C-alpha positions as CSV (number, residue, x, y, z in Angstrom):
1,M,-34.2,49.8,-49.6
2,Q,-34.6,50.6,-53.3
3,L,-38.1,51.1,-54.6
4,K,-39.3,49.8,-57.8
5,I,-40.4,52.3,-60.4
6,I,-42.1,50.1,-63.2
7,Y,-44.3,47.3,-62.8
8,F,-45.8,44.7,-65.0
9,R,-49.2,43.5,-63.8
10,Q,-52.1,41.2,-65.0
11,V,-55.6,42.5,-64.9
12,L,-57.9,40.3,-62.8
13,G,-61.6,40.7,-62.8
14,K,-63.9,43.0,-64.7
15,S,-63.7,46.2,-62.7
16,M,-62.2,48.1,-65.5
17,W,-63.9,46.4,-68.3
18,P,-64.3,47.2,-71.4
19,V,-61.4,49.7,-71.0
20,L,-59.0,46.8,-69.8
21,D,-59.9,43.3,-70.5
22,P,-59.5,40.5,-67.7
23,D,-56.2,38.9,-68.1
24,Q,-54.7,41.7,-70.1
25,F,-51.0,43.0,-69.2
26,V,-50.4,46.5,-68.2
27,I,-47.2,48.5,-67.5
28,V,-47.5,50.7,-64.5
29,L,-45.0,53.7,-63.6
30,R,-44.6,55.1,-60.0
31,K,-45.0,58.8,-60.1
32,R,-45.1,61.7,-57.5
33,R,-48.5,63.0,-58.7
34,Y,-51.5,61.6,-59.7
35,V,-54.5,63.5,-61.5
36,A,-58.1,62.8,-62.1
37,E,-58.7,60.3,-64.8
38,D,-55.4,58.6,-64.0
39,V,-55.8,54.7,-64.1
40,V,-53.5,53.3,-61.2
41,I,-52.8,50.3,-59.4
42,M,-53.3,50.7,-55.7
43,L,-53.2,48.5,-52.5
44,H,-56.3,47.8,-50.4
45,N,-56.3,45.4,-47.6
46,G,-53.1,43.8,-49.0
47,K,-54.6,43.4,-52.5
48,E,-53.6,45.2,-55.5
49,K,-56.4,46.8,-57.2
50,I,-56.7,48.6,-60.5
51,K,-59.1,51.8,-60.5
52,R,-59.5,55.2,-62.1
53,I,-59.1,58.4,-60.1
54,R,-62.2,60.3,-60.2
55,T,-61.3,63.2,-57.8
56,V,-58.3,64.4,-55.9
57,E,-58.7,65.8,-52.3
58,G,-55.3,66.8,-51.0
59,K,-53.4,63.6,-50.8
60,K,-56.2,61.4,-50.9
61,Y,-58.1,60.1,-54.1
62,D,-61.5,58.8,-55.1
63,V,-60.9,55.8,-57.1
64,R,-63.6,53.8,-59.2
65,G,-63.8,51.1,-61.5
66,D,-65.0,51.8,-65.1
67,N,-67.5,48.9,-64.7
68,P,-69.3,49.9,-61.5
69,A,-71.4,46.8,-61.1
70,Q,-68.0,44.6,-60.9
71,S,-66.0,47.0,-58.9
72,T,-65.3,47.5,-55.4
73,D,-63.9,51.0,-54.8
74,S,-63.9,54.3,-53.0
75,R,-67.7,53.9,-52.9
76,H,-67.3,50.9,-50.4
77,F,-64.0,51.8,-48.9
78,G,-63.5,55.5,-49.0
79,L,-60.7,57.7,-50.2
80,V,-57.2,56.1,-50.9
81,R,-54.2,57.5,-49.4
82,H,-51.3,58.7,-51.9
83,E,-49.0,56.2,-50.1
84,D,-51.2,53.3,-51.2
85,I,-50.8,54.0,-55.0
86,M,-48.3,52.0,-56.6
87,G,-48.4,53.8,-60.0
88,K,-50.2,54.8,-63.1
89,V,-51.0,52.7,-66.0
90,I,-48.9,53.8,-68.9
91,W,-49.6,51.0,-71.2
92,P,-52.0,50.5,-72.8
93,R,-52.8,54.2,-73.0
94,V,-56.4,54.2,-71.0
């Protein structure tokens, strides 16, 4: 099985507003390592979500939306495993 390394996605919702607008397109690159402040696409309960990594604890990440009032994130579901991160948003630069 071949893994994709580049994804094109459309932003849904306002959890990352005003940094990313609803319906905006992003390019995502799979990486081996992610650091605090990276904006990533991750899987949670079968849904893709776009969030910013706030802290890294080993191979787990605290992810948050830039618009807390509109975001379901680690405050609600806890830390995210490295395996659940699909990649980092590389365009636009955020």
